[in-house]
C-alpha positions as semicolon CSV with decimal commas, in nm:
position;residue;x (nm);y (nm);z (nm)
1;X;0,000;0,000;0,000
2;X;0,287;0,240;0,080
3;X;0,445;0,165;-0,257
4;X;0,119;0,225;-0,441
5;X;0,044;0,550;-0,255
6;X;0,401;0,677;-0,286
7;X;0,444;0,770;0,080
8;X;0,535;0,590;0,400
9;X;0,382;0,566;0,745
10;X;0,543;0,797;0,995
11;X;0,505;0,510;1,240
12;X;0,374;0,160;1,182
13;X;-0,002;0,153;1,246
14;X;-0,140;-0,090;1,499
15;X;-0,327;-0,373;1,329
16;X;-0,529;-0,582;1,572
17;X;-0,781;-0,863;1,577
18;X;-1,121;-0,832;1,749
19;X;-1,389;-1,085;1,832
20;X;-1,731;-1,108;1,671
21;X;-1,883;-0,970;1,991
22;X;-1,652;-0,669;1,991
23;X;-1,705;-0,586;1,625
24;X;-2,042;-0,400;1,633
25;X;-1,936;-0,199;1,939
26;X;-1,599;-0,093;1,799
27;X;-1,737;-0,041;1,449
28;X;-2,009;0,193;1,575
29;X;-1,763;0,382;1,796
30;X;-1,524;0,424;1,502
31;X;-1,808;0,581;1,303
32;X;-1,863;0,832;1,582
33;X;-2,182;0,663;1,698
34;X;-2,363;0,793;1,389
35;X;-2,687;0,623;1,300
36;X;-2,847;0,560;1,639
37;X;-2,883;0,906;1,791
38;X;-3,161;1,105;1,634
39;X;-3,348;0,817;1,474
40;X;-3,673;0,920;1,647
41;X;-3,680;1,271;1,508
42;X;-3,551;1,152;1,169
43;X;-3,835;0,900;1,153
44;X;-4,081;1,181;1,230
45;X;-3,922;1,399;0,960
46;X;-3,950;1,132;0,693
47;X;-4,307;1,047;0,796
48;X;-4,404;1,416;0,780
49;X;-4,274;1,436;0,421
50;X;-4,435;1,107;0,320
51;X;-4,098;0,936;0,275
52;X;-4,153;0,664;0,535
53;X;-4,462;0,482;0,651
54;X;-4,578;0,553;1,007
55;X;-4,401;0,321;1,247
56;X;-4,099;0,260;1,020
57;X;-3,817;0,154;1,251
58;X;-3,500;0,317;1,119
59;X;-3,311;0,205;1,429
60;X;-3,383;-0,160;1,342
61;X;-3,264;-0,102;0,985
62;X;-2,942;0,044;1,115
63;X;-2,896;-0,247;1,357
64;X;-2,932;-0,492;1,067
65;X;-2,663;-0,300;0,886
66;X;-2,432;-0,322;1,187
67;X;-2,493;-0,698;1,206
68;X;-2,409;-0,748;0,839
69;X;-2,100;-0,957;0,749
70;X;-1,806;-0,761;0,893
71;X;-1,491;-0,633;0,724
72;X;-1,163;-0,477;0,838
73;X;-1,199;-0,112;0,939
74;X;-0,991;0,181;1,060
75;X;-1,073;0,331;1,399
76;X;-0,958;0,695;1,384
77;X;-1,027;0,746;1,755
78;X;-0,784;0,477;1,868
79;X;-0,575;0,496;1,547
80;X;-0,605;0,122;1,492
81;X;-0,684;-0,100;1,195
82;X;-0,904;-0,381;1,323
83;X;-0,977;-0,717;1,163
84;X;-1,265;-0,938;1,287
85;X;-1,126;-1,276;1,385
86;X;-1,390;-1,465;1,185
87;X;-1,238;-1,335;0,862
88;X;-0,928;-1,551;0,898
89;X;-0,798;-1,681;0,670
90;X;-0,866;-1,358;0,480
91;X;-0,976;-1,390;0,120
92;X;-0,866;-1,162;-0,165
93;X;-1,163;-0,928;-0,129
94;X;-1,102;-0,872;0,243
95;X;-0,738;-0,804;0,162
96;X;-0,860;-0,537;-0,080
97;X;-1,074;-0,384;0,196
98;X;-0,772;-0,388;0,426
99;X;-0,572;-0,189;0,170
100;X;-0,838;0,083;0,182
101;X;-0,843;0,095;0,561
102;X;-0,464;0,114;0,577
103;X;-0,486;0,406;0,335
104;X;-0,711;0,587;0,584
105;X;-0,459;0,520;0,861
106;X;-0,185;0,665;0,642
107;X;-0,389;0,978;0,569
108;X;-0,454;1,025;0,939
109;X;-0,079;1,039;1,002
110;X;-0,007;1,282;0,718
111;X;-0,324;1,494;0,745
112;X;-0,428;1,463;1,112
113;X;-0,639;1,780;1,122
114;X;-0,866;1,656;0,841
115;X;-0,941;1,324;1,010
116;X;-0,968;1,468;1,359
117;X;-1,236;1,715;1,246
118;X;-1,447;1,409;1,162
119;X;-1,363;1,240;1,491
120;X;-1,461;1,548;1,693
121;X;-1,778;1,617;1,489
122;X;-2,069;1,725;1,707
123;X;-2,336;1,686;1,439
124;X;-2,312;2,043;1,313
125;X;-2,218;2,140;0,956
126;X;-2,288;1,791;0,827
127;X;-2,249;1,906;0,466
128;X;-1,884;2,002;0,516
129;X;-1,814;1,683;0,711
130;X;-1,970;1,473;0,434
131;X;-1,741;1,646;0,183
132;X;-1,433;1,571;0,395
133;X;-1,535;1,209;0,444
134;X;-1,587;1,170;0,069
135;X;-1,231;1,286;0,002
136;X;-1,087;1,025;0,241
137;X;-1,307;0,747;0,108
138;X;-1,219;0,846;-0,247
139;X;-0,847;0,825;-0,170
140;X;-0,894;0,476;-0,024
141;X;-1,082;0,364;-0,336
142;X;-0,811;0,506;-0,563
143;X;-0,540;0,309;-0,383
144;X;-0,759;-0,002;-0,390
145;X;-0,797;0,044;-0,765
146;X;-0,421;0,069;-0,807
147;X;-0,383;-0,243;-0,592
148;X;-0,623;-0,440;-0,815
149;X;-0,437;-0,325;-1,124
150;X;-0,113;-0,458;-0,973
151;X;-0,257;-0,810;-0,944
152;X;-0,247;-1,089;-1,199
153;X;-0,566;-1,153;-1,400
154;X;-0,628;-1,467;-1,191
155;X;-0,609;-1,271;-0,863
156;X;-0,836;-1,000;-1,002
157;X;-1,094;-1,265;-1,086
158;X;-1,074;-1,397;-0,730
159;X;-1,126;-1,048;-0,588
160;X;-1,434;-0,999;-0,807
161;X;-1,572;-1,339;-0,709
162;X;-1,520;-1,281;-0,337
163;X;-1,672;-0,931;-0,368
164;X;-1,987;-1,078;-0,523
165;X;-2,010;-1,333;-0,242
166;X;-1,972;-1,058;0,019
167;X;-2,245;-0,850;-0,149
168;X;-2,483;-1,147;-0,157
169;X;-2,418;-1,220;0,210
170;X;-2,466;-0,855;0,302
171;X;-2,822;-0,837;0,173
172;X;-2,808;-0,457;0,162
173;X;-2,849;-0,208;-0,118
174;X;-2,517;-0,110;-0,266
175;X;-2,338;0,102;-0,009
176;X;-2,666;0,215;0,138
177;X;-2,632;0,105;0,498
178;X;-3,009;0,045;0,499
179;X;-3,248;-0,190;0,321
180;X;-3,332;-0,002;0,004
181;X;-3,704;-0,080;0,017
182;X;-3,732;0,068;0,367
183;X;-3,504;0,367;0,348
184;X;-3,597;0,715;0,226
185;X;-3,406;0,817;-0,084
186;X;-3,232;1,089;0,117
187;X;-3,075;0,835;0,355
188;X;-2,967;0,602;0,077
189;X;-2,807;0,879;-0,130
190;X;-2,632;1,024;0,174
191;X;-2,488;0,685;0,272
192;X;-2,364;0,613;-0,081
193;X;-2,217;0,958;-0,134
194;X;-1,868;0,921;0,026
195;X;-1,772;0,622;-0,187
196;X;-1,945;0,715;-0,514
197;X;-1,888;1,089;-0,534
198;X;-1,564;1,074;-0,335
199;X;-1,413;0,827;-0,579
200;X;-1,519;1,038;-0,876
201;X;-1,359;1,351;-0,728
202;X;-1,033;1,181;-0,630
203;X;-0,993;1,003;-0,963
204;X;-1,048;1,338;-1,137
205;X;-0,778;1,496;-0,919
206;X;-0,543;1,203;-0,983
207;X;-0,589;1,228;-1,358
208;X;-0,526;1,602;-1,347
209;X;-0,215;1,597;-1,132
210;X;-0,141;1,259;-0,977
211;X;-0,082;1,223;-0,604
212;X;0,050;1,579;-0,587
213;X;-0,297;1,711;-0,668
214;X;-0,454;1,469;-0,420
215;X;-0,214;1,573;-0,144
216;X;-0,300;1,936;-0,209
217;X;-0,670;1,849;-0,179
218;X;-0,611;1,672;0,151
219;X;-0,444;1,990;0,276
220;X;-0,733;2,202;0,143
221;X;-1,037;1,969;0,140
222;X;-1,370;2,051;-0,029
223;X;-1,591;2,266;0,191
224;X;-1,929;2,152;0,055
225;X;-2,086;1,847;-0,104
226;X;-2,144;2,071;-0,407
227;X;-1,766;2,088;-0,457
228;X;-1,743;1,708;-0,438
229;X;-2,031;1,653;-0,681
230;X;-1,884;1,907;-0,927
231;X;-1,502;1,882;-0,938
232;X;-1,480;2,196;-1,150
233;X;-1,640;2,391;-0,864
234;X;-1,385;2,245;-0,626
235;X;-1,098;2,344;-0,854
236;X;-1,233;2,700;-0,861
237;X;-1,307;2,681;-0,485
238;X;-1,660;2,809;-0,547
239;X;-1,783;2,926;-0,205
240;X;-2,127;2,873;-0,062
241;X;-2,352;3,175;-0,016
242;X;-2,345;3,272;0,351
243;X;-2,692;3,299;0,505
244;X;-2,759;3,424;0,855
245;X;-2,849;3,148;1,102
246;X;-3,190;3,169;1,259
247;X;-3,256;3,092;1,623
248;X;-3,608;2,953;1,625
249;X;-3,780;2,926;1,963
250;X;-4,098;2,720;2,008
251;X;-4,238;2,617;2,345
252;X;-4,201;2,242;2,404
253;X;-3,962;2,200;2,110
254;X;-3,585;2,170;2,105
255;X;-3,345;2,228;1,815
256;X;-3,207;1,883;1,733
257;X;-3,028;1,960;1,407
258;X;-2,909;2,273;1,227
259;X;-2,648;2,396;0,985
260;X;-2,611;2,362;0,608
261;X;-2,838;2,116;0,428
262;X;-2,623;2,115;0,113
263;X;-2,666;2,006;-0,247
264;X;-2,634;1,636;-0,163
265;X;-2,929;1,632;0,075
266;X;-3,138;1,858;-0,147
267;X;-3,091;1,597;-0,422
268;X;-3,213;1,316;-0,200
269;X;-3,498;1,524;-0,062
270;X;-3,635;1,630;-0,399
271;X;-3,584;1,292;-0,568
272;X;-3,797;1,083;-0,331
273;X;-4,132;1,191;-0,479
274;X;-3,999;1,310;-0,812
275;X;-3,777;1,224;-1,104
276;X;-3,412;1,183;-0,990
277;X;-3,280;1,358;-1,301
278;X;-3,501;1,663;-1,247
279;X;-3,420;1,659;-0,875
280;X;-3,046;1,659;-0,947
281;X;-3,088;1,945;-1,194
282;X;-3,285;2,150;-0,940
283;X;-3,034;2,080;-0,662
284;X;-2,743;2,162;-0,893
285;X;-2,839;2,529;-0,868
286;X;-2,773;2,525;-0,494
287;X;-2,583;2,830;-0,378
288;X;-2,609;2,803;0,000
289;X;-2,860;2,744;0,277
290;X;-2,933;2,738;0,649
291;X;-3,176;2,507;0,826
292;X;-3,307;2,410;1,168
293;X;-3,499;2,099;1,275
294;X;-3,710;2,119;1,591
295;X;-3,847;1,822;1,781
296;X;-4,101;1,791;2,062
297;X;-4,007;1,464;2,235
298;X;-4,318;1,465;2,455
299;X;-4,559;1,472;2,160
300;X;-4,340;1,332;1,883
301;X;-4,412;1,637;1,667
302;X;-4,153;1,793;1,439
303;X;-4,087;2,114;1,249
304;X;-3,830;2,189;0,981
305;X;-3,730;2,525;0,836
306;X;-3,476;2,598;0,564
307;X;-3,373;2,907;0,371
308;X;-3,205;2,851;0,033
309;X;-3,011;3,082;-0,198
310;X;-2,974;2,949;-0,553
311;X;-2,721;3,038;-0,822
312;X;-2,974;3,206;-1,053
313;X;-3,339;3,296;-1,098
314;X;-3,386;2,988;-1,317
315;X;-3,236;2,767;-1,045
316;X;-3,468;2,920;-0,788
317;X;-3,764;2,844;-1,015
318;X;-3,665;2,478;-1,042
319;X;-3,622;2,439;-0,666
320;X;-3,950;2,620;-0,601
321;X;-4,138;2,387;-0,836
322;X;-3,969;2,075;-0,692
323;X;-4,049;2,172;-0,332
324;X;-4,412;2,237;-0,421
325;X;-4,431;1,896;-0,589
326;X;-4,286;1,733;-0,277
327;X;-4,545;1,907;-0,056
328;X;-4,845;1,820;-0,272
329;X;-4,729;1,462;-0,336
330;X;-4,586;1,356;-0,002
331;X;-4,756;1,558;0,270
332;X;-5,105;1,537;0,418
333;X;-5,206;1,892;0,333
334;X;-5,513;2,055;0,188
335;X;-5,552;2,316;-0,080
336;X;-5,302;2,598;-0,095
337;X;-5,360;2,970;-0,045
338;X;-5,136;3,252;-0,164
339;X;-5,043;3,546;0,058
340;X;-4,813;3,800;-0,107
341;X;-4,495;3,603;-0,200
342;X;-4,584;3,301;0,017
343;X;-4,795;2,991;-0,041
344;X;-4,940;2,810;0,259
345;X;-5,094;2,464;0,297
346;X;-5,294;2,362;0,605
347;X;-5,424;2,012;0,667
348;X;-5,321;1,734;0,901
349;X;-4,970;1,866;0,823
350;X;-4,852;2,221;0,759
351;X;-4,631;2,362;0,485
352;X;-4,526;2,706;0,365
353;X;-4,306;2,823;0,080
354;X;-4,200;3,185;0,038
355;X;-3,992;3,314;-0,255
356;X;-3,860;3,663;-0,216
357;X;-3,548;3,862;-0,316
358;X;-3,341;3,567;-0,433
359;X;-3,416;3,346;-0,130
360;X;-3,662;3,061;-0,089
361;X;-3,793;2,992;0,263
362;X;-3,958;2,659;0,333
363;X;-4,133;2,548;0,654
364;X;-4,302;2,215;0,728
365;X;-4,451;2,109;1,060
366;X;-4,665;1,843;1,223
367;X;-4,864;2,122;1,393
368;X;-5,018;2,413;1,199
369;X;-4,981;2,670;1,476
370;X;-4,617;2,580;1,527
371;X;-4,554;2,604;1,152
372;X;-4,714;2,949;1,133
373;X;-4,522;3,062;1,441
374;X;-4,194;2,957;1,276
375;X;-4,288;3,132;0,952
376;X;-4,354;3,452;1,148
377;X;-4,017;3,425;1,324
378;X;-3,855;3,398;0,980
379;X;-4,026;3,722;0,875
380;X;-4,287;3,572;0,643
381;X;-4,615;3,767;0,648
382;X;-4,915;3,533;0,635
383;X;-5,178;3,780;0,759
């Protein structure tokens, strides 16, 4: 792996063996515990938007993922590469996985600040963290690709055969982390993003300037998922439009998530009830956003507010139309009414879209009064 990557470890990484019982605990901890916390309010969010049936147990889906056939993995907290004991003797596919995990350990030594931002993540600015993670996953896939190319045709065939066997034993959608038939499109796309889009970005960098270009990217990683999805925007370091954060306050509710939603999650959001191609085109005009998600644990009710700035008037039009389609198709709302630049829907659920001075404001809520209260706090006049 060192020979393929063209750089050496500063110190030999610890490679250890763990038991089957230890695997799910260590694997979850290495991922920062992501996936379990917040499942209740995420379930409510997806139910509100008609993306999950009432009672869908996302926690159970995640647990099934954690219990899937294990593989070697890098723990950035303990700085260890860990191999489940049941994998021995390791086949050619697991050796390929190990190459990728060793690559992550190498990057941690040479670019510690990049990896440690992910380790210390507190759940804020998930768009930037997703972009960083994609760069690291993309580097691992690039080195794995070079490793495969270094093998004989017979060994390559074995790797492919063992990979197919692992995929069949996994039983999961490709890279999704959830059963595809149960998971909202947003979750599936977000889970697949680091490997798919990360690999595309890194391979583009490698073709442009070899490992020198990749090393420069690791020193100055992409700041948004938009930059990962569009390598030309990363090369030009296209910044996101800065929008002021909003501090929503609703009695009985707590802010459980906030930050930048990002192009990646807009794609998944708009694609669930619509055409993925049209959703990607609408999301491609993303310029910047701010959002807050509020949750009332006592009642299980949820509210979500987001303000989006697009790249152009045409882009705003596409997003506006896609959001309206999502509301009318996925939510339990009645007929709409127009008030000035805003459109409001009131039914079992509540929704509001306002388009004014280059910014689209969108509010959805389980409770109409809460939704209208949030709209008022955001300066939308619904009188």
